C-alpha positions as CSV (number, residue, x, y, z in Angstrom):
1,M,17.2,-36.0,-25.7
2,A,17.6,-38.6,-28.2
3,P,15.2,-41.9,-27.3
4,Q,16.8,-45.4,-27.0
5,K,16.1,-48.5,-29.0
6,T,13.5,-50.3,-26.9
7,T,14.3,-53.8,-30.0
8,T,17.7,-53.8,-27.9
9,P,18.3,-53.8,-24.1
10,R,20.2,-50.6,-22.9
11,K,23.1,-50.6,-20.7
12,K,22.8,-51.7,-17.2
13,V,21.9,-49.7,-14.1
14,A,25.5,-48.1,-13.4
15,Q,25.7,-48.2,-9.5
16,S,29.3,-46.1,-9.4
17,P,28.8,-42.4,-9.4
18,K,28.9,-40.7,-12.6
19,G,28.6,-37.5,-13.7
20,E,25.0,-36.0,-14.0
21,S,25.1,-36.3,-17.8
22,D,25.6,-40.2,-18.1
23,Q,22.9,-40.7,-15.9
24,D,20.4,-43.1,-17.0
25,T,16.6,-41.3,-15.8
26,C,13.8,-42.6,-14.2
27,F,10.8,-41.3,-15.3
28,V,8.0,-40.9,-12.8
29,I,4.4,-41.0,-14.1
30,S,1.8,-39.7,-11.0
31,P,-0.5,-37.8,-10.8
32,I,0.4,-33.8,-9.8
33,G,-2.7,-31.0,-8.9
34,K,-2.5,-27.5,-9.8
35,P,0.3,-26.0,-7.2
36,G,-0.8,-24.8,-4.1
37,T,-3.7,-28.0,-3.7
38,E,-3.8,-30.3,-1.6
39,K,-3.6,-32.4,-4.4
40,H,-0.3,-31.3,-5.8
41,T,1.3,-31.0,-2.2
42,Q,0.7,-34.6,-1.4
43,F,2.3,-36.2,-4.6
44,K,5.0,-33.7,-4.5
45,E,6.0,-34.7,-1.0
46,I,5.6,-38.4,-2.2
47,L,8.5,-37.8,-4.9
48,D,10.5,-35.8,-2.9
49,Y,10.9,-38.0,0.4
50,I,9.6,-41.6,-0.7
51,I,9.9,-41.8,-3.8
52,K,13.5,-40.2,-4.6
53,A,14.6,-41.0,-1.6
54,A,14.4,-44.8,-2.6
55,V,16.3,-44.6,-6.1
56,K,19.0,-42.4,-4.3
57,A,19.0,-45.2,-1.2
58,S,19.2,-48.0,-4.2
59,G,22.2,-47.4,-5.2
60,Y,21.4,-46.9,-8.7
61,N,22.8,-44.0,-10.7
62,L,19.2,-42.8,-11.9
63,Q,17.9,-38.9,-12.0
64,V,14.8,-38.7,-10.9
65,L,12.0,-36.3,-13.1
66,R,8.5,-35.7,-13.2
67,A,6.4,-34.8,-15.6
68,D,6.5,-30.4,-13.7
69,D,10.1,-30.9,-13.1
70,I,11.1,-30.5,-17.0
71,D,11.8,-27.0,-17.9
72,R,12.9,-26.5,-21.4
73,A,11.2,-24.4,-24.7
74,G,9.4,-26.5,-26.8
75,S,5.9,-29.2,-26.3
76,F,5.8,-30.7,-23.2
77,I,3.5,-33.4,-24.8
78,K,6.3,-33.9,-26.8
79,D,8.7,-33.8,-23.6
80,I,6.0,-36.6,-21.6
81,L,7.1,-38.6,-24.7
82,E,10.4,-38.6,-25.0
83,S,10.7,-39.6,-21.6
84,L,8.3,-42.6,-21.5
85,Y,10.2,-43.9,-24.3
86,G,13.7,-43.2,-23.4
87,S,14.4,-43.3,-19.9
88,Y,15.6,-46.3,-18.6
89,V,13.2,-47.3,-15.6
90,V,9.5,-45.4,-15.1
91,I,7.6,-45.7,-12.2
92,A,4.2,-45.2,-12.6
93,D,1.8,-44.4,-9.2
94,L,-1.9,-45.3,-10.0
95,T,-2.9,-43.8,-6.5
96,E,-6.8,-42.4,-7.6
97,Q,-6.8,-44.0,-10.7
98,N,-5.9,-40.8,-12.8
99,P,-6.6,-40.7,-16.2
100,N,-3.4,-38.9,-17.8
101,V,-1.3,-41.7,-15.5
102,F,-3.3,-44.9,-17.3
103,Y,-2.7,-43.0,-20.7
104,E,0.9,-42.4,-20.5
105,L,1.7,-45.8,-18.6
106,G,-0.4,-47.0,-22.1
107,V,2.0,-45.8,-24.1
108,R,5.1,-46.9,-22.0
109,H,4.0,-50.5,-22.5
110,A,3.8,-50.0,-26.1
111,L,7.4,-48.6,-26.0
112,S,9.6,-50.3,-23.7
113,P,9.8,-52.9,-20.6
114,R,11.4,-51.7,-17.4
115,T,8.1,-50.3,-15.8
116,I,7.4,-50.8,-12.1
117,L,3.4,-49.6,-10.8
118,I,2.9,-48.4,-7.9
119,A,-0.5,-48.0,-5.6
120,Q,-1.7,-46.8,-2.2
121,S,-4.0,-49.5,-2.6
122,V,-4.5,-52.6,-4.2
123,D,-7.1,-51.2,-5.6
124,D,-6.1,-49.0,-7.5
125,I,-4.2,-51.5,-10.1
126,P,-6.2,-53.1,-12.6
127,S,-6.5,-56.9,-12.4
128,D,-5.1,-56.9,-14.8
129,L,-2.2,-55.6,-13.8
130,R,-1.8,-56.7,-10.9
131,E,0.9,-60.2,-11.7
132,Y,3.6,-57.0,-13.1
133,R,5.8,-55.8,-10.4
134,T,4.0,-53.8,-8.1
135,I,4.5,-52.1,-4.8
136,V,1.6,-50.9,-2.8
137,Y,2.8,-48.2,-0.6
138,D,2.0,-46.3,2.3
139,T,3.1,-43.0,3.5
140,S,4.6,-43.6,7.3
141,A,8.3,-44.1,8.1
142,K,7.5,-47.8,7.7
143,G,5.9,-47.8,4.9
144,A,8.5,-45.6,2.9
145,A,11.3,-48.3,4.5
146,N,9.1,-51.3,3.2
147,F,9.1,-49.0,-0.5
148,S,12.5,-48.3,-0.7
149,A,13.7,-52.2,-0.2
150,R,10.7,-53.7,-2.9
151,L,12.6,-50.6,-5.1
152,K,16.1,-51.6,-4.5
153,K,14.6,-54.9,-5.5
154,Y,13.0,-54.6,-8.8
155,L,15.8,-52.1,-9.9
156,G,18.4,-55.7,-9.1
157,E,16.2,-57.7,-11.1
158,M,16.0,-55.4,-14.3
159,Q,20.4,-54.8,-14.4
160,K,20.3,-58.6,-14.4
161,D,17.9,-58.9,-17.2
162,P,16.6,-55.3,-18.8
163,G,14.8,-56.5,-21.8
164,R,12.3,-59.3,-20.0
165,A,9.2,-58.1,-21.1
166,D,7.3,-56.9,-17.7
167,N,3.6,-56.1,-19.6
168,P,0.4,-57.3,-21.1
169,V,1.4,-55.6,-24.3
170,L,4.9,-56.7,-24.9
171,D,3.9,-60.3,-23.6
172,R,1.8,-60.2,-26.3
173,I,2.5,-58.9,-29.4
174,G,5.4,-60.2,-30.4
175,S,2.9,-63.9,-31.0
176,I,0.4,-61.2,-32.8
177,F,2.7,-60.0,-35.2
178,E,4.3,-63.8,-35.8
179,N,0.5,-64.8,-36.3
180,R,-0.2,-61.4,-38.3
181,I,2.7,-62.6,-40.4
182,A,1.8,-65.7,-41.1
183,T,-2.0,-64.9,-42.4
184,L,-0.6,-63.1,-44.9
185,E,2.4,-65.4,-45.6
186,A,-0.7,-68.2,-46.3
187,E,-2.8,-65.8,-48.1
188,K,0.5,-64.9,-50.5
189,Q,0.8,-68.4,-50.8
190,Q,-2.8,-69.8,-51.8
191,L,-2.5,-66.1,-54.0
192,K,0.3,-67.9,-56.1
193,K,-1.0,-70.9,-56.4
194,D,-4.6,-69.6,-57.8
195,L,-2.6,-67.3,-60.1
196,S,-0.4,-70.3,-61.3
197,T,-3.8,-72.5,-62.0
198,V,-5.3,-69.7,-64.1
199,L,-2.1,-68.9,-66.1
200,Q,-2.3,-72.9,-66.5
201,K,-6.1,-73.7,-67.6
202,G,-7.2,-70.1,-68.2
203,A,-9.5,-68.0,-65.6
204,P,-12.4,-70.4,-64.3
205,K,-15.9,-69.5,-65.0
206,E,-17.5,-67.8,-62.2
207,K,-20.3,-69.6,-61.1
208,K,-23.5,-67.3,-61.6
209,S,-26.0,-66.2,-58.9
210,D,-29.2,-64.9,-58.4
211,G,-27.8,-62.8,-55.4
212,P,-25.2,-61.4,-52.9
213,S,-22.0,-63.5,-52.9
214,V,-21.8,-65.5,-49.6
215,T,-18.7,-62.9,-47.7
216,K,-21.6,-60.0,-48.2
217,R,-23.9,-62.4,-46.5
218,I,-21.3,-63.0,-43.8
219,E,-20.6,-59.9,-43.0
220,R,-23.7,-58.8,-42.6
221,I,-24.5,-61.5,-39.8
222,T,-21.5,-61.4,-37.8
223,K,-21.8,-57.7,-37.5
224,L,-25.3,-57.8,-36.6
225,V,-24.2,-61.1,-33.6
226,G,-21.1,-58.7,-33.0
227,A,-18.8,-61.4,-33.6
228,E,-15.1,-60.2,-34.7
229,R,-12.3,-62.0,-36.6
230,E,-9.6,-62.4,-34.3
231,Y,-6.2,-62.6,-35.6
232,S,-4.3,-63.7,-32.7
233,G,-6.4,-65.9,-30.3
234,G,-5.9,-64.7,-27.3
235,F,-8.7,-63.8,-24.2
236,K,-8.1,-63.8,-20.5
237,R,-11.1,-65.8,-18.5
238,G,-10.7,-64.7,-14.8
239,D,-7.0,-65.0,-14.0
240,K,-5.8,-67.3,-16.8
241,D,-4.9,-66.6,-20.4
242,Y,-5.8,-68.7,-23.0
243,I,-4.1,-68.8,-26.3
244,L,-6.7,-70.6,-29.5
245,P,-5.6,-71.5,-33.0
246,Y,-6.6,-68.3,-35.0
247,K,-6.8,-70.3,-37.9
248,Q,-7.4,-73.8,-39.3
249,G,-7.5,-75.1,-42.6
250,N,-10.3,-72.8,-44.1
251,F,-11.7,-71.8,-40.8
252,D,-11.3,-68.7,-39.4
253,L,-11.9,-67.4,-35.5
254,Y,-14.3,-65.2,-34.8
255,F,-15.0,-63.9,-31.3
256,V,-18.7,-63.3,-30.2
257,Q,-19.1,-61.2,-27.2
258,E,-21.5,-60.0,-24.7
259,G,-20.7,-57.2,-22.6
260,S,-17.4,-57.4,-22.2
261,K,-16.8,-61.1,-21.9
262,I,-16.6,-63.8,-24.9
263,K,-19.7,-65.5,-25.1
264,E,-18.3,-67.7,-27.5
265,F,-16.3,-68.3,-30.5
266,W,-16.5,-69.5,-33.9
267,Y,-14.4,-71.4,-36.1
268,L,-16.0,-69.9,-39.7
269,S,-15.2,-71.7,-43.0
270,A,-16.7,-69.6,-45.8
271,H,-16.9,-71.1,-49.5
272,H,-17.4,-69.2,-52.7
273,G,-17.1,-72.3,-55.1
274,S,-17.3,-76.1,-54.7
275,F,-15.2,-77.3,-52.2
276,N,-14.5,-80.9,-50.5
277,H,-17.2,-81.2,-47.1
278,K,-14.7,-84.1,-45.6
279,D,-11.5,-81.7,-46.0
280,D,-13.7,-79.0,-43.8
281,L,-14.9,-82.1,-40.9
282,A,-11.2,-83.1,-40.9
283,D,-10.4,-79.5,-39.9
284,V,-13.1,-79.2,-37.4
285,R,-11.7,-82.6,-35.3
286,V,-7.9,-81.0,-34.9
287,L,-9.8,-78.0,-33.7
288,M,-11.8,-79.7,-31.0
289,Q,-8.4,-80.8,-30.0
290,N,-6.9,-77.6,-29.5
291,C,-10.2,-76.3,-28.2
292,I,-10.8,-78.7,-25.3
293,N,-9.4,-76.8,-22.3
294,Q,-9.9,-73.2,-23.3
295,G,-11.8,-72.0,-19.8
296,G,-15.2,-73.4,-21.0
297,T,-15.8,-71.2,-23.8
298,R,-18.4,-72.7,-25.8
299,C,-17.4,-73.3,-29.0
300,K,-19.7,-73.3,-32.7
301,F,-18.2,-74.8,-36.2
302,I,-19.9,-72.9,-39.0
303,I,-19.5,-74.2,-42.6
304,A,-21.1,-71.3,-45.3
305,T,-21.7,-71.4,-48.4
306,N,-24.1,-70.2,-51.6
307,D,-24.7,-73.7,-52.5
308,D,-27.2,-76.6,-51.3
309,L,-25.7,-79.0,-48.9
310,S,-29.1,-80.5,-48.1
311,G,-27.9,-84.0,-49.9
312,L,-25.3,-83.9,-47.3
313,R,-26.4,-82.5,-44.0
314,K,-27.0,-86.1,-42.9
315,E,-23.9,-87.3,-43.7
316,I,-21.7,-84.1,-41.9
317,M,-23.9,-84.6,-38.9
318,A,-23.7,-88.1,-38.6
319,I,-19.5,-87.5,-39.0
320,L,-19.6,-84.8,-36.8
321,H,-21.6,-86.8,-34.1
322,K,-18.8,-89.5,-34.2
323,M,-15.7,-86.9,-33.9
324,K,-17.5,-86.1,-30.8
325,S,-17.4,-89.5,-29.0
326,K,-14.4,-89.6,-29.6
327,L,-14.6,-86.7,-26.5
328,S,-14.4,-87.3,-23.1
329,A,-18.1,-86.3,-22.1
330,D,-18.1,-83.3,-20.2
331,H,-16.4,-81.7,-24.0
332,R,-18.5,-82.7,-26.1
333,S,-21.0,-80.1,-25.1
334,L,-19.0,-77.6,-25.9
335,F,-18.8,-78.8,-29.9
336,D,-22.0,-77.8,-32.2
337,L,-21.7,-77.4,-35.6
338,E,-23.9,-75.4,-38.3
339,I,-24.1,-75.7,-41.8
340,W,-25.2,-72.5,-43.6
341,D,-25.6,-73.3,-47.2
342,D,-28.4,-70.9,-48.9
343,S,-31.2,-72.2,-47.2
344,G,-28.8,-72.3,-43.6
345,L,-28.1,-69.2,-44.3
346,L,-31.7,-67.2,-45.2
347,E,-33.1,-68.9,-42.1
348,V,-29.6,-66.8,-40.0
349,E,-30.7,-63.5,-41.8
350,K,-34.1,-64.3,-41.4
351,D,-33.6,-64.6,-37.0
352,L,-31.6,-61.4,-37.7
353,G,-34.0,-60.0,-39.6
354,L,-31.6,-59.2,-42.5
355,K,-35.0,-60.8,-44.8
356,V,-38.3,-60.2,-44.0
357,D,-41.3,-62.0,-45.5
358,L,-44.0,-59.4,-46.9
């Protein structure tokens, strides 16, 4: 079977009778169980008397297949992957939260839209997926009729807009790629600028350092703290999705995790030579404005350098205080700034056990 490209919406589901060779496929992901077991019988009956019956009653010309219906030589896994990729519609039964079902659903979500989630209990559906096409069903005659009506409705919606993103992967992957491309483009432009400077003035003399670079020191700190560099800025708190700027000027976004939750986020500006601290502070002001409505998550701005900023520390904190005064009182407490100059970095390293005085 030749897989269909997912970047271009496929033809609409035909409603008129056609030969089987012209049919689109509705692939069903569900628990299967070993033949002869109660589980196998249970889900085979659901497939035959609820799902297939509902697809037939919908009037759409779809051939319903499950993995155990595929009967041909070759790799069983390859056949499943091709079905997940090429099928016009996929119905995923999340009842009992079967690991194989979740794996196959993840593959489908990465490859194509037009996926319908079903389950016998809403508790079987992860909270992150409940906003998408979902049918909670039961096996009674009334339940089967309700399932049939809702499935027909969803198939009708797919016919009208077959390329609409209907899962969290396709909802977000575009912005992730766009942000990453933008980051790479910015890095390319900076390299061009640096190269031009070198060609015009000659390579700048490297500043001598008695210790590791600021980059190496920051890498050690972030690994110990569990701060991960982010390239999309997307996160979820409760039932709401939030998007943070992943970059502003020289500041890069980091998420600091505490278990499965985001404890706080950092905007970290690392400098390897001389820099204008007022440029960094101007970017801090922009980030404050863009981050005040992000679910109450705390934000820490960090200016890191191997240089000694003790002479500027008072001025920097005074400017920060003036900037925060422009925010509402309930937002001011969300933001903080730390100066990781040579002494500041050393203090953080000592707190984390990276530097130990003997």
